[in-house]
N, C-alpha and C positions, 0 to 999 in steps of 0.2 A: 624383394619381389617387385615386379613392375605392375603398377596399377594406373588407371587413368585418374584424372583429377576428381571426377565424381566419386569414384571408389575410394580415393584417399579421404575425401570429406567424411564418408560414412565410417571408414576405418578409424579416423581420428575421433569421431563422436563416440564410437565404442570404447576407445582408449579412456575417454573422459567419464565413462559410465553412463552415457546418455542412452536412455531406452524409449524416450518419448519426444516427438517433434510435432509442433503445430505449424500449419502452413497451407499454402494454396499454390498449385503448380502453374506453369506457363512456359512459353517457348524457350526463354533463356536458361531455364533450370531443368529442361527435359532430361539431360544426361544425369543430373543429380537424382531426379525422381526415378530414373531407370535403375540406378544403383540402389536406391532405397527399396524399389520393388524386389530386387534380388535379395535384400536383407530384411524383408518384411517379417520374418519369423523372430528377429532379435531387436528390431527397432520399430516402434509403433508410430504411425503418423496419424494425427487428428486433422481431418479436413474441415476447416471452418467455412463460413459463408462469405467471409471478407477478410482481407489481410489484417485490418485493424483488430478484428475479433481474435485472430491468431496471435497478434502481438500482446493483447491483453490476457489471453489464455496462457501464454508463456510466462507472463508477469505473475499471474495468479498461481501458476504451478510453482514458480520459484519462491514466492512469499510463503506458500503453505507447506513446502517440503524442505526448504533450505538448500535445494539443488540449483544449478544454473538452468534457467529456462532457455529453450532453443526454438527459433522460428525460421521458416523458409518462406521466401517470396521471390517472384520473378522480377524482371527488370521494369523500368518505367513506372507505370501506375501501381504495379504490385509492390515495388520498393517504396514509393511515396506513401502508400497506404499504411506503412509501418510507422510513419513519422510520429503520430500522436502516441502510439504505444511506447515507442522508444523514449519520447519526452516524458511520459508518465513514469516510466521505470527510472529514468535519469534523475528526476526530481526527488524520487523516494528511495534512491540508492538500491535498486533491485538488480541482482546479477542475471543478465541475459546475454545470449549471443545470437545475433540475427545474421542469416546468410541470404544475400540477394544475388540474383544473376544479373548479368549485363551483356550487352552486345559483344561480339568478338573484338579482340583488342585492335584489329586493324580498322574497325569502324568507330572506335571511341572518339568523341569530339567532333563527329560529323553529322550530328542531329539525326542519327539513324532511328529507324522505327523502334519505339519503346526504349529509347536510350535516355537516361537521366544521370546526372552526377550525384548519385545518392551519398557518396562519401562526403562531398562538399556540403550537401544539404544537411546532413546529420552531424556534422562536426561539432556544433554547439550543444548537441543533446545526446552525445555518447561519451563514454569515458575514454574510448579510443576507437578508431576505425581504420580499415585497410581497403585497398583495392589490389588484388593479387594478379599480376600479369605474367608470372612465371610459375609453372606448375611445380618446379623444384623447390619453391619457397612455400608451397601451400600448407604442408603438414606442420612446419615450424610456426607458421602464422596462426593456424588454428589452435595449436597448443598454447601459444602466447596469449591469444585472445581469451581463452578460458581462464588462464591465470590472472589476467588483468581484471576480468569480470568479477572474480570472487575475492581477490586479495585487497587488504586495506578496507577502504570504503567501497563497497560493491557498486556495480553499475553496468549498464548495457554496452556491448561492443558490437560493431557491425563489420562484417567481412563481405566485400563486393567481389564477385568472381566472374570475369568474362566467360562467355560460353565456350570459346576455344580452349580455355585453360581446363575446363572440366572434361574435355575430350583428349587433351594431350596426356602422354604417359610420363611417369617418373618412377624412380626407385622409392619404395616405401618399406620402412622397417618399423615394426610396432615398438612403442615406448611405453613402459609402465609409468603411469602418472601417480606421483605421491599425493596423498590427501593433504589438502591445504589446512594448516594449523596456524592460527595467529601466534606470532612470537612476541617477546617482551624486549627485543633488542633496543627499541627506541624509547622505552619507558624509563624516564630518569628517576633514580632513587631520590634525588633532591626535590624533585617536583612532588613526589608522593609524600615525603616527610613534611613539606610545607603545607600540603593539603590536610594532613593529620593535625598539624598545629592549628590551622584555621578552624577546623571542626571543633577541636577541644576548647578554643577560645570563644566559640559561639554559644549563645544562650537561646537563640531562636532560629535554628537551621531549617531550611526548606529544600526539598529536592524537586527539580524539574527534569522529567525523564521523557526522552523521545524514542523514535523508532530504532535508533542504534542499539538499544538494549535488546529489542526483539531480534534484529538482524544478527547480533553476535551471540544470541541464545544465552543471555546473561541474567535470566530471571531469578535463578537461585542465588547467584552472587548478590544481586540487588536486594533480595529479601533479607539476606544476612546483614548487609550493609545498613539497611533501614533500621533494623533492630539494634545494631551496635551503636548507631549515632542518635537513636531515639528522635526521629524526625518525621514530619508529615511529608506527603509526596503528591505532586500534581503531574499531569502528563500533557504532552501535545496530542493531537488527534492520532498520530502514528504510534504513540506510546501505549495505547490501550492494550491490555493483556500483559503488561510488564509485571503487574501484581493483580490480585483479585480486586475487583472494584468494590467489593463489600468489606475489604480490609479496613481496619480502624484507622490506618495511617493514610489511606487514599482520600484525596480531597476533590478529585475530578479534573476536568480539563482546565488549562490556563489560557487566558486570552479572550478573543472576540466573543466566542460562545462558551467560554469557560464558566465554571461555577463562581459564585461570589466568594465562597470559602477559599478556593485556590487563588483568586485574584487579590483578595485582601491579605492572604498569607504571604504571597510574593511581595506585596507592597510593604508589609510590616516586618518581614524577616530580617535578620542581621547577617545571614550567610545563605546564599543561593547556590547550591551545587547542581550544575546542569550536566546531565549525562546522556550522551548520544542524541543531542538535539541541536537545532541550528538557528534558534532565535528567529523563526519566521515572523513576518510582519503581522500575521493573524494571531500570533501569540503575544508579541511585544506591543503592538499598536504604537502608542507614543513613546519612542525610544528614550527620550530625556527623562521620562517619569518611571521607567520600568525598573523595579527593584532598587529604587533610589536610596534606600536605607541599608542596602546589603553589600557585602563583599561578594563578588561573583566568581565562582570557580567553575571552569569549563573543562569537562573531560570528553575528548572526542578523538576519533582515529584520524580525522582529516585536518591537517594544520591550516588549510585554507579557511576553515570555519572560525578559527580563533580571531576574535576582535573584528569580524566582518560586519556584524550588525549591532553588537553590544560590546562595549569595552569591558574586558574582564580584569579582575584583580589578580587572578592566578589561573594557570591552566595546566592540564596534563594531556600529553599526546600519546595515544595508544588505543588498541582494541579495548572496548569497555569491559569485556569479560575478564581480560587479563588484568586491567587496572583495578577493577573492583576486588578481584581475588587478592591482589597484593595489598590493597588498603585494608581489607578484612583481616589479613594476617598481621598487619601492623597495629591494629586496634586491640590492645591487650585486654581491655575490659570495657563493657558497655557503658556508654554515657547516659546521663539522665537529664531530661528537659521537661520535668513535670509540669510547671506552670504553663509552658508553651503548648504542650500537648493538651492540657485542660482547656486552654483558650480555643484551640482548633476544634475540640469536641463540642464546645459551646457554640461556636460559629456554625458547625454542621447541623446542629439542632435548629438554630435560628434561621438558617438560609438554605432550606432544601431546594433542589432543582424541581421546577414545576413547568408543566405545559401551560402556555398562555393562549387564550382564544375561546372558541365556542365550547369545546369539550376537552377532556384529558385523553381522548381516544388514542393518539399515537403512543403515549406512555403505556396505556393499558395493553396495546397490541405487542409492544416490544418486551414488556415484562412477562406477558403470556408466552412469547417465543422463548424467553429465557427458561421458563418453567418446563417446557416440553422438549427442548434440545439437550442432548448430552453435553457435558462441560467441555469435551474435546472437539466440538463442532467448529466448522469454519463459517463465519459470517462475513459476507461481502456486501459492499454498498455501491450504489451509484453516487452522484454528487448533488447535494441540495439539502433541504430541510430534513428529509428522511435520514440522511447521512449523520447530521448532528443529533437527531433523536436516537439513532442507533448507538452513537457514542455515549449519549447521556443516560439512556434507560435500559439498554441491554446489559446483562450481567457478564462482563468480560472476565476471563480467567487465563492464567498462564498455560493451562492445558489446551485452550482453544486458540483460534487465530482470527484476527479482525483485519480484513483486507479492504483498503479504501485508498482512493487517489488523494493523497494529502497535499502534495506540493503543487501539482498541475491542476487539480480539481477537474478531472476529466469526466464529463457526462458521457454515458455510454460505456464506461469502464466495467461495470459490475457483471454483466452477463458473460462476457469473455473471460473475465477473471474467475468467475464461478465454474466455468467449464474447465479451466486449467486446474483449479483447486480440487474439483471432483475427480478428474483424471489422475491427479497426483495422490489423492487420498480416497481410494475407492471404498474403504470401509467406514468413512466418516460422513456425517451429514453436512451438506453445504447449502446455505440459504443466502440468496441475494436479496437484500432489502433495497428496493428500487423506488424511484418516483416515476410517475407516469410520463413526465417530460424526458427524463434520462433514459428510461426503458425504450421509448419510441426510437431513440437514436440507433440502437443496435439490436432491436428485437428480431432481426433476421437470423441471429444466432440461435433462435429456437430450433431452426433446421438442424444445427449441429447437435444440440441437446437431444433432439428426437432421433437423429441418425444413430447416435451411440447409446441411446437409452440411458443417459446420465440422470440419476435421481436428484437433480437439482430442484430446489424449491425457490420460486421467484415470487416474492411478496411485494406487490405493487401498491405503494401508499398513494392512492389515487385521489387527489384533491382538484383535479381538472385545471391545474394552473402550474406555471413555473414558480413554485412556492417561495423559494428563497428570493428570487428577483422581485416577486410581488411584495414580499415582506419589506424589501428596501424601498419599493415604490410607495408603500403605505407610510413608512416612517420618514422618508426623505424627499419624496417627489409628489406630495400632496395628493396621493391616491390616483395618479395618472397611470393607469394600468396599460401601458403601451406594449402590445404584442406578447402579453404573458398569460392571457386566458386561453386555455386549451378547450375550445368549445366544439371540437369535432366529436361526433358520437362513435368513438372506437369501442367495440365490444371486445375487451381483452380476453374474455373466456372463449368467445368464438374464434378469435385469432389463434389462441393456443391450440384449440381443437383442430384448426385448419393445418397446423404443423404436426398433428398427431400427439399433442401434449395435453394432459388432463387440465381442464380449467375449473376453478372454483370461485365462489363469491363469498366475501366477508362483509356483510352489511353492517350498518351502524348499530343495529340492535342484536347482532349475533354475538355469541360468546367466542372471543378470539381463541381461547385455549382449545375449545372443542374443534373448531375449524382447522387450526394449525396442527393439532394432534392427528386429525383425520388425514391431512395432507402428508404428514410425515410417515403415516402408517402404510402409504401406498408404495409399491415397488416400482417407482418410475418418476419422471419429471412432472412437476405441478406448477401452474401459474395461478396465483390467488389475487383476484381483483379486490382490493381492500379499500372500501370507501372511507375517506376521512373528510372532515370539514374543510371548507375553502380557506378560511382565515385563521387556522391554528398557526402560531408563530413559534420560532425558536428564541427562547429567552433563558438566561440573561443574554444581553448583547451589548457590546461596546461600540459606540458610534465611531466612524472614521476620524482619526486625529485625537481622540480622547485617550486618557490613561486608562489602564485596565481596571482600576478601582472605581471608575466613573461609569457604572453599568446602567443600561436601560432595563427596567423591569417591565412587567405587563402594563400595557397602555389601556386604560379603561375610559371609554368615551363618556 
């Protein structure tokens, strides 16, 4: 049948099983929004306050559901407002497809009104992108884009479509899309056999697990693997939720704000098995000293990550769920590393993670949040001290989801991501743990939360400063607090109420469990202004250029 380009876009989205789109309309996408209006009974559109909020919402939707997130934006500034969200998704390997409009093809390259080369701009921060100038190629391009977004190492893809292409007609035939299932075609048996050999030769194995385990839904395979090789396990920031953080084998984060247990275990192990992680500089720190006593085995779906930051002794290329399942089947009987596990247990007693500073308030609040939230809840963060505290003190489980900007470190990410997570998981609780500095960047999305009555809880850890930057200024810049003190008197409760959102206060003397339980009992969105001390710090911390076992503990004047 004949459809115009805009109708083909919506029809192809339906082929892919898309029922939710985040976006903001404009002149170059009017045809597409008209087609969307005609299909409003089958495809839901969430109108955000800003295109960056829409991109973060599509990201949060994808992370929390396992589906591909979809975002619409118009040409020019609408398209460029997606850039931060695309870069965030790209750094964390999140499957998204962004549709942008552009000026008619005959006006391209003429500095037309609201024209921008969004394909050129986003080339370094997308897995692939397109500009479609022929309506006959539109359906095939959309199908290919979704395949690329989800296959192998996931990532964002952008499709730029001039306005005349959305008006032109072409023949459309519906195609049944096969569900993507990772294959084992590229997993070499010889690589698996060598991995098993190295594991059996080890007396002090250690696992370093990243977000790849979450993305491939390999938590159960990981749990079996851990037991079979009798190993402790640390994580990157993105790896939280791979196993229960109360598990006896879990040692915490590795790296700059990792636990002392994880960092000394990595330093002293004789085999480091790295699964779905990319050796970020925040994990590795001083590369020449990282895991210097260990043979490093790297398991990852992306060949480009092998030997990129750390030289490996051996590697296995493949989807980690597939690889772990194969390794489990090859481990005929569980291994035993009693003395090593006893040493890990001893270190965990000797080096608990603690809040440093005036009070232990951030830890108290996040532990209280763990006690009142169901285990399958979605916890989102902005970026800063509160992000690290949420990683350290919230009780993460495989049933839940921890959504945070790990690679790009995007302040302002959390509110949009919480919107996407709540839309994608309407029966689950979604809490955004924010800092006052980060929340201020995208607090306009309270309008979106209010418009759709999304029961998101936003917990603002309010220390009236850009806390992580201030921490660095304290430690490395002789307390010269240049532009980090947020001394404006913003009443976050009044602001929330202005948007039609319930506002609550959690003072320094209030019981956090009582206030949080009250917020969660309400059938609607809530903003909690949570007062915390100015100079609480995130410790342990590794100074720039130091090895990860050279950790700064609490500084006492």
